[in-house]
C-alpha atoms as a printed R data frame, in Angstrom:
    type eleno elety resid chain resno       x       y       z
1   ATOM     1    CA   MET     A     1  14.417   7.911 -20.448
2   ATOM     2    CA   THR     A     2  12.424   4.915 -21.340
3   ATOM     3    CA   ASN     A     3   8.689   5.281 -21.178
4   ATOM     4    CA   THR     A     4   8.431   3.173 -18.061
5   ATOM     5    CA   GLN     A     5  10.467   5.677 -16.483
6   ATOM     6    CA   ASP     A     6   8.789   8.882 -17.756
7   ATOM     7    CA   ARG     A     7   5.725   7.424 -16.447
8   ATOM     8    CA   LEU     A     8   7.107   7.060 -13.201
9   ATOM     9    CA   SER     A     9   8.659   9.862 -13.001
10  ATOM    10    CA   LYS     A    10   5.441  12.088 -13.592
11  ATOM    11    CA   ALA     A    11   3.536   9.800 -11.080
12  ATOM    12    CA   THR     A    12   6.383  10.693  -8.611
13  ATOM    13    CA   VAL     A    13   6.069  14.410  -9.409
14  ATOM    14    CA   ILE     A    14   2.100  14.102  -8.556
15  ATOM    15    CA   VAL     A    15   2.444  12.468  -5.068
16  ATOM    16    CA   GLU     A    16   5.376  15.049  -3.969
17  ATOM    17    CA   GLU     A    17   2.592  17.721  -4.760
18  ATOM    18    CA   ALA     A    18   0.190  15.827  -2.723
19  ATOM    19    CA   MET     A    19   2.197  14.975   0.038
20  ATOM    20    CA   HIS     A    20   3.081  19.037   0.864
21  ATOM    21    CA   GLU     A    21  -0.982  19.757   0.220
22  ATOM    22    CA   ALA     A    22  -1.874  16.359   2.979
23  ATOM    23    CA   LEU     A    23   1.141  17.501   5.159
24  ATOM    24    CA   ALA     A    24  -0.592  20.995   5.546
25  ATOM    25    CA   PHE     A    25  -4.130  18.978   6.883
26  ATOM    26    CA   PHE     A    26  -2.279  17.231   9.113
27  ATOM    27    CA   ALA     A    27  -0.707  20.097  10.573
28  ATOM    28    CA   ALA     A    28  -4.882  21.396  10.844
29  ATOM    29    CA   ARG     A    29  -6.274  17.871  11.592
30  ATOM    30    CA   ASP     A    30  -8.330  19.072  14.423
31  ATOM    31    CA   ALA     A    31 -10.202  21.385  12.788
32  ATOM    32    CA   ILE     A    32 -10.878  19.303   9.689
33  ATOM    33    CA   ALA     A    33 -14.110  17.663   8.964
34  ATOM    34    CA   THR     A    34 -14.498  14.172   9.420
35  ATOM    35    CA   ARG     A    35 -17.385  11.287   9.040
36  ATOM    36    CA   GLU     A    36 -17.283   7.677   9.544
37  ATOM    37    CA   LYS     A    37 -17.578   5.256   6.706
38  ATOM    38    CA   GLY     A    38 -18.024   2.124   8.491
39  ATOM    39    CA   PHE     A    39 -16.653   0.534  11.754
40  ATOM    40    CA   GLN     A    40 -13.303   2.253  12.608
41  ATOM    41    CA   ASP     A    41 -13.202   3.481   8.737
42  ATOM    42    CA   PHE     A    42 -13.223   7.297   8.529
43  ATOM    43    CA   VAL     A    43 -12.687   9.638   5.637
44  ATOM    44    CA   SER     A    44 -11.769  13.261   6.059
45  ATOM    45    CA   GLU     A    45 -11.820  16.341   4.371
46  ATOM    46    CA   ALA     A    46  -8.348  15.520   3.625
47  ATOM    47    CA   ASP     A    47  -8.983  12.480   1.803
48  ATOM    48    CA   THR     A    48 -11.263  14.065  -0.526
49  ATOM    49    CA   SER     A    49  -9.271  17.209  -1.465
50  ATOM    50    CA   ILE     A    50  -6.014  14.630  -2.077
51  ATOM    51    CA   GLU     A    51  -7.578  12.956  -4.384
52  ATOM    52    CA   THR     A    52  -9.125  15.403  -6.033
53  ATOM    53    CA   LEU     A    53  -5.901  16.964  -6.543
54  ATOM    54    CA   ILE     A    54  -4.170  13.473  -7.803
55  ATOM    55    CA   ARG     A    55  -6.941  13.131 -10.115
56  ATOM    56    CA   GLN     A    56  -6.425  16.524 -11.855
57  ATOM    57    CA   ARG     A    57  -2.521  15.659 -11.906
58  ATOM    58    CA   ILE     A    58  -3.132  12.728 -13.383
59  ATOM    59    CA   ASP     A    59  -5.479  13.714 -16.399
60  ATOM    60    CA   ALA     A    60  -3.124  16.208 -17.265
61  ATOM    61    CA   ALA     A    61  -0.208  13.768 -17.217
62  ATOM    62    CA   PHE     A    62  -2.152  11.097 -18.519
63  ATOM    63    CA   PRO     A    63  -4.750  12.411 -20.642
64  ATOM    64    CA   GLY     A    64  -7.608  10.224 -21.101
65  ATOM    65    CA   GLU     A    65  -6.367   7.393 -18.822
66  ATOM    66    CA   THR     A    66  -8.842   5.566 -16.628
67  ATOM    67    CA   ILE     A    67  -9.002   6.819 -12.827
68  ATOM    68    CA   VAL     A    68 -10.303   4.996  -9.770
69  ATOM    69    CA   GLY     A    69 -10.397   6.140  -6.379
70  ATOM    70    CA   GLU     A    70 -11.063   5.043  -2.720
71  ATOM    71    CA   GLU     A    71 -13.568   7.923  -2.425
72  ATOM    72    CA   LEU     A    72 -14.283   9.379  -5.361
73  ATOM    73    CA   GLY     A    73 -15.052   5.872  -6.811
74  ATOM    74    CA   GLY     A    74 -14.579   5.247 -10.680
75  ATOM    75    CA   VAL     A    75 -14.814   2.084 -12.669
76  ATOM    76    CA   GLY     A    76 -10.864   0.126 -13.385
77  ATOM    77    CA   GLY     A    77 -10.591  -2.010 -16.773
78  ATOM    78    CA   GLU     A    78  -7.951  -3.099 -18.737
79  ATOM    79    CA   ALA     A    79  -5.733  -0.249 -17.434
80  ATOM    80    CA   TYR     A    80  -6.618   2.321 -15.011
81  ATOM    81    CA   TRP     A    81  -4.774   4.727 -11.926
82  ATOM    82    CA   ILE     A    82  -5.833   3.886  -8.078
83  ATOM    83    CA   ILE     A    83  -5.390   6.336  -5.476
84  ATOM    84    CA   ASP     A    84  -5.706   6.181  -1.982
85  ATOM    85    CA   PRO     A    85  -5.380   9.526  -0.909
86  ATOM    86    CA   ILE     A    86  -4.947   8.941   2.630
87  ATOM    87    CA   ASP     A    87  -3.917   5.595   3.621
88  ATOM    88    CA   GLY     A    88  -3.918   5.004   7.406
89  ATOM    89    CA   THR     A    89  -6.488   7.842   7.903
90  ATOM    90    CA   SER     A    90  -7.444   6.873  11.574
91  ATOM    91    CA   ASN     A    91  -3.647   7.095  12.140
92  ATOM    92    CA   PHE     A    92  -3.357  10.370  10.475
93  ATOM    93    CA   LEU     A    93  -6.454  11.500  12.563
94  ATOM    94    CA   ARG     A    94  -4.712  10.488  15.989
95  ATOM    95    CA   GLY     A    95  -1.565  12.558  15.122
96  ATOM    96    CA   SER     A    96   0.504   9.043  14.231
97  ATOM    97    CA   PRO     A    97   2.929   9.678  11.699
98  ATOM    98    CA   LEU     A    98   2.118   6.290  10.137
99  ATOM    99    CA   TRP     A    99   0.153   6.931   7.546
100 ATOM   100    CA   GLY     A   100   0.914   7.146   3.460
101 ATOM   101    CA   ILE     A   101  -0.469   8.373  -0.313
102 ATOM   102    CA   SER     A   102  -0.662   5.489  -2.660
103 ATOM   103    CA   LEU     A   103  -0.959   5.766  -6.122
104 ATOM   104    CA   GLY     A   104  -0.817   2.681  -8.236
105 ATOM   105    CA   HIS     A   105  -1.565   1.487 -11.608
106 ATOM   106    CA   VAL     A   106  -2.477  -1.269 -12.842
107 ATOM   107    CA   THR     A   107  -2.668  -3.437 -16.346
108 ATOM   108    CA   ASN     A   108  -4.562  -6.842 -16.764
109 ATOM   109    CA   GLY     A   109  -4.996  -6.573 -12.785
110 ATOM   110    CA   ARG     A   110  -1.199  -6.908 -12.459
111 ATOM   111    CA   PRO     A   111  -0.157  -3.392 -10.295
112 ATOM   112    CA   ASP     A   112   2.624  -2.369 -12.662
113 ATOM   113    CA   LEU     A   113   3.798   0.872 -11.016
114 ATOM   114    CA   GLY     A   114   3.242   2.542  -7.848
115 ATOM   115    CA   VAL     A   115   4.348   5.417  -5.908
116 ATOM   116    CA   VAL     A   116   3.957   5.345  -2.082
117 ATOM   117    CA   SER     A   117   4.549   8.560   0.186
118 ATOM   118    CA   LEU     A   118   5.298   8.569   4.235
119 ATOM   119    CA   PRO     A   119   4.534  12.443   4.052
120 ATOM   120    CA   VAL     A   120   5.728  13.116   7.830
121 ATOM   121    CA   PHE     A   121   9.030  11.630   7.502
122 ATOM   122    CA   GLY     A   122   9.510  13.423   3.864
123 ATOM   123    CA   GLU     A   123   9.896   9.978   1.889
124 ATOM   124    CA   VAL     A   124   8.300   8.920  -1.723
125 ATOM   125    CA   TYR     A   125   9.130   5.312  -2.736
126 ATOM   126    CA   SER     A   126   8.676   4.817  -6.499
127 ATOM   127    CA   ALA     A   127   9.271   1.644  -8.498
128 ATOM   128    CA   ALA     A   128   7.816   0.400 -11.969
129 ATOM   129    CA   GLU     A   129   8.379  -2.989 -13.595
130 ATOM   130    CA   GLY     A   130  12.357  -3.364 -13.966
131 ATOM   131    CA   THR     A   131  13.621   0.045 -12.192
132 ATOM   132    CA   GLY     A   132  13.948  -1.466  -9.029
133 ATOM   133    CA   LEU     A   133  13.195   0.462  -5.434
134 ATOM   134    CA   LEU     A   134  13.598   3.867  -5.581
135 ATOM   135    CA   ARG     A   135  13.523   6.187  -2.296
136 ATOM   136    CA   ASN     A   136  13.300  10.122  -3.391
137 ATOM   137    CA   GLY     A   137  15.015   9.538  -6.876
138 ATOM   138    CA   VAL     A   138  17.658   7.199  -5.680
139 ATOM   139    CA   THR     A   139  18.078   3.536  -6.435
140 ATOM   140    CA   LEU     A   140  17.470   2.002  -2.782
141 ATOM   141    CA   ALA     A   141  18.781  -1.777  -2.203
142 ATOM   142    CA   ARG     A   142  16.491  -3.701   0.202
143 ATOM   143    CA   SER     A   143  18.400  -4.216   3.469
144 ATOM   144    CA   ALA     A   144  17.563  -6.365   6.231
145 ATOM   145    CA   PRO     A   145  20.462  -7.068   9.302
146 ATOM   146    CA   LEU     A   146  20.052  -9.455  11.720
147 ATOM   147    CA   GLY     A   147  17.990 -11.798   9.821
148 ATOM   148    CA   ASP     A   148  17.327 -13.912  12.994
149 ATOM   149    CA   VAL     A   149  14.849 -10.973  13.772
150 ATOM   150    CA   ARG     A   150  11.775 -12.079  12.208
151 ATOM   151    CA   VAL     A   151   8.846  -9.397  12.190
152 ATOM   152    CA   VAL     A   152   6.250  -9.511   9.846
153 ATOM   153    CA   SER     A   153   3.347  -7.113   9.601
154 ATOM   154    CA   LEU     A   154  -0.211  -8.439   9.640
155 ATOM   155    CA   GLY     A   155  -3.184  -6.089   7.528
156 ATOM   156    CA   ASP     A   156  -6.889  -5.639   9.121
157 ATOM   157    CA   SER     A   157 -10.158  -5.191   7.769
158 ATOM   158    CA   ALA     A   158 -13.450  -3.760   9.073
159 ATOM   159    CA   HIS     A   159 -14.631  -7.405   7.645
160 ATOM   160    CA   ASP     A   160 -12.071  -9.538   8.770
161 ATOM   161    CA   ASP     A   161 -13.631 -13.093  10.267
162 ATOM   162    CA   ILE     A   162 -11.553 -12.280  13.884
163 ATOM   163    CA   ALA     A   163 -11.046 -15.937  14.564
164 ATOM   164    CA   GLU     A   164  -9.833 -16.735  10.779
165 ATOM   165    CA   ILE     A   165  -6.829 -13.739  11.279
166 ATOM   166    CA   GLY     A   166  -6.401 -14.537  14.968
167 ATOM   167    CA   ALA     A   167  -5.492 -18.093  14.012
168 ATOM   168    CA   LEU     A   168  -2.883 -16.893  11.309
169 ATOM   169    CA   HIS     A   169  -1.702 -14.082  14.153
170 ATOM   170    CA   THR     A   170  -0.859 -16.993  16.505
171 ATOM   171    CA   GLY     A   171   0.686 -19.388  13.894
172 ATOM   172    CA   LEU     A   172   3.209 -16.709  13.049
173 ATOM   173    CA   ARG     A   173   3.751 -16.091  16.860
174 ATOM   174    CA   GLN     A   174   4.192 -20.073  17.014
175 ATOM   175    CA   ALA     A   175   6.679 -19.960  13.847
176 ATOM   176    CA   GLY     A   176   8.734 -17.300  15.595
177 ATOM   177    CA   TRP     A   177   7.670 -14.046  13.693
178 ATOM   178    CA   VAL     A   178   7.279 -11.120  16.318
179 ATOM   179    CA   VAL     A   179   3.944  -9.939  14.738
180 ATOM   180    CA   GLU     A   180   3.024  -6.080  14.011
181 ATOM   181    CA   ALA     A   181  -0.298  -4.224  12.495
182 ATOM   182    CA   LEU     A   182   0.341  -0.389  11.705
183 ATOM   183    CA   HIS     A   183  -3.276  -0.045  10.288
184 ATOM   184    CA   THR     A   184  -1.891   1.314   7.019
185 ATOM   185    CA   THR     A   185  -0.949  -1.248   4.500
186 ATOM   186    CA   SER     A   186   0.780   0.638   2.110
187 ATOM   187    CA   VAL     A   187   3.100   2.021   4.734
188 ATOM   188    CA   SER     A   188   3.535  -1.631   5.975
189 ATOM   189    CA   LEU     A   189   4.313  -2.776   2.146
190 ATOM   190    CA   VAL     A   190   6.741   0.117   2.424
191 ATOM   191    CA   PHE     A   191   8.451  -1.403   5.389
192 ATOM   192    CA   ALA     A   192   8.625  -4.774   3.904
193 ATOM   193    CA   ALA     A   193  10.350  -3.272   1.175
194 ATOM   194    CA   ARG     A   194  12.991  -1.709   3.197
195 ATOM   195    CA   GLY     A   195  13.745  -4.992   4.844
196 ATOM   196    CA   ILE     A   196  12.253  -3.424   8.560
197 ATOM   197    CA   PHE     A   197   9.449  -6.261   7.789
198 ATOM   198    CA   ASP     A   198  10.202  -9.619   6.165
199 ATOM   199    CA   GLY     A   199   6.949  -9.257   4.595
200 ATOM   200    CA   HIS     A   200   3.122  -7.950   4.793
201 ATOM   201    CA   LEU     A   201   0.298 -10.527   4.901
202 ATOM   202    CA   GLN     A   202  -3.559  -9.065   4.427
203 ATOM   203    CA   LYS     A   203  -6.341 -11.735   3.807
204 ATOM   204    CA   ILE     A   204  -8.469  -8.448   3.430
205 ATOM   205    CA   THR     A   205  -7.692  -5.809   1.385
206 ATOM   206    CA   THR     A   206  -8.932  -3.367  -1.724
207 ATOM   207    CA   MET     A   207  -6.932  -2.655  -4.743
208 ATOM   208    CA   TRP     A   208  -6.019   1.098  -3.487
209 ATOM   209    CA   ASP     A   209  -4.275  -0.209  -0.603
210 ATOM   210    CA   ILE     A   210  -2.313  -2.787  -2.242
211 ATOM   211    CA   ALA     A   211  -1.738  -1.677  -5.972
212 ATOM   212    CA   GLY     A   212   1.278   1.140  -4.831
213 ATOM   213    CA   GLY     A   213   3.011  -1.014  -2.194
214 ATOM   214    CA   ALA     A   214   2.967  -4.090  -4.373
215 ATOM   215    CA   VAL     A   215   4.996  -2.865  -6.814
216 ATOM   216    CA   LEU     A   216   7.567  -1.586  -4.536
217 ATOM   217    CA   ALA     A   217   7.877  -5.036  -2.712
218 ATOM   218    CA   ARG     A   218   8.457  -7.021  -5.699
219 ATOM   219    CA   GLU     A   219  10.963  -4.678  -7.283
220 ATOM   220    CA   ALA     A   220  12.572  -4.649  -4.028
221 ATOM   221    CA   GLY     A   221  13.169  -8.716  -4.372
222 ATOM   222    CA   LEU     A   222  10.184  -9.879  -2.355
223 ATOM   223    CA   ASN     A   223   8.008 -12.519  -3.459
224 ATOM   224    CA   VAL     A   224   4.603 -10.805  -4.057
225 ATOM   225    CA   ARG     A   225   1.503 -13.119  -4.591
226 ATOM   226    CA   ILE     A   226  -1.892 -11.501  -4.537
227 ATOM   227    CA   GLY     A   227  -5.125 -13.481  -5.202
228 ATOM   228    CA   THR     A   228  -9.164 -13.208  -4.652
229 ATOM   229    CA   ARG     A   229 -10.959 -14.827  -1.685
230 ATOM   230    CA   ALA     A   230 -12.753 -17.829  -2.500
231 ATOM   231    CA   ASP     A   231 -16.521 -16.898  -4.117
232 ATOM   232    CA   SER     A   232 -15.627 -13.234  -3.909
233 ATOM   233    CA   ASP     A   233 -13.595 -10.317  -5.985
234 ATOM   234    CA   ILE     A   234 -11.881  -9.392  -2.703
235 ATOM   235    CA   PRO     A   235  -8.427  -9.333  -3.177
236 ATOM   236    CA   TRP     A   236  -5.708 -10.865  -0.760
237 ATOM   237    CA   ILE     A   237  -2.042  -9.740  -0.885
238 ATOM   238    CA   ALA     A   238   0.904 -11.742   0.881
239 ATOM   239    CA   ALA     A   239   4.094 -10.317   0.018
240 ATOM   240    CA   GLY     A   240   7.543 -11.332   1.767
241 ATOM   241    CA   THR     A   241  10.627 -13.058   1.877
242 ATOM   242    CA   ALA     A   242  10.948 -16.860   0.956
243 ATOM   243    CA   PRO     A   243  11.269 -18.099   4.482
244 ATOM   244    CA   LEU     A   244   7.865 -16.051   5.716
245 ATOM   245    CA   LEU     A   245   5.777 -17.429   2.887
246 ATOM   246    CA   ASP     A   246   6.968 -21.104   3.422
247 ATOM   247    CA   ALA     A   247   5.809 -20.476   6.847
248 ATOM   248    CA   THR     A   248   2.373 -18.526   6.349
249 ATOM   249    CA   ALA     A   249   1.599 -21.333   3.839
250 ATOM   250    CA   ALA     A   250   1.067 -23.699   6.369
251 ATOM   251    CA   LEU     A   251  -1.382 -21.448   7.915
252 ATOM   252    CA   TRP     A   252  -2.710 -19.918   4.649
253 ATOM   253    CA   PRO     A   253  -2.706 -22.404   1.894
254 ATOM   254    CA   GLU     A   254  -4.395 -19.992  -0.913
255 ATOM   255    CA   ILE     A   255  -1.256 -18.129  -0.847
256 ATOM   256    CA   ILE     A   256   0.487 -21.280  -2.636
257 ATOM   257    CA   LYS     A   257  -2.174 -20.422  -6.185
258 ATOM   258    CA   GLY     A   258  -1.180 -16.483  -6.006
């Protein structure tokens, strides 16, 4: 086993443990403490508990390595782990199965290892540089049957320029794509990696949302472009097939440089 495979295996075990704890919270979600961080942006007791668990396990498995999390913070650097303990908290709280746990590793600004769990489906997707995409530890080839059925996921953020996003949505529809919005970036990137979607586009995001799923999409064979918005350090991501990104570039020229 290579060092990369060993690190991926350890990270996967951590997320698998977190998945079981998250499912217990999901079953009792009506009783857990919740607060609103911002417009339609929620944090629950589950988010903080799961992040704490993952941090403890990373500390044990990878002593001294830097950790950043959505809820408990931290400062990245040249290399760091980054956690989104419950990606899609609003979905989680409403009882939708479309939420995930994302753990990524970033080196020099580039995600290079990712594990995303879809707990309700009992699935853990993982990948690192050169491993290909794995589902529950088994290699999974991206499959996109019925190529004439074109579907893309469009991410959303409370900070979106609604007119800007509306123009992208309209342009994609006019270019022949069905546009989905799951309100969970990591799950959307898993669906893109699997071939359910042709890709995922998000103009405003965060590294904890995209780090894990970006690696999955790239190792599944998609073109993954990550950049930052003009005059800011706010990330964006465009991950998809060549036809999708070609169509998107006419609507969102910044992705050409990503």
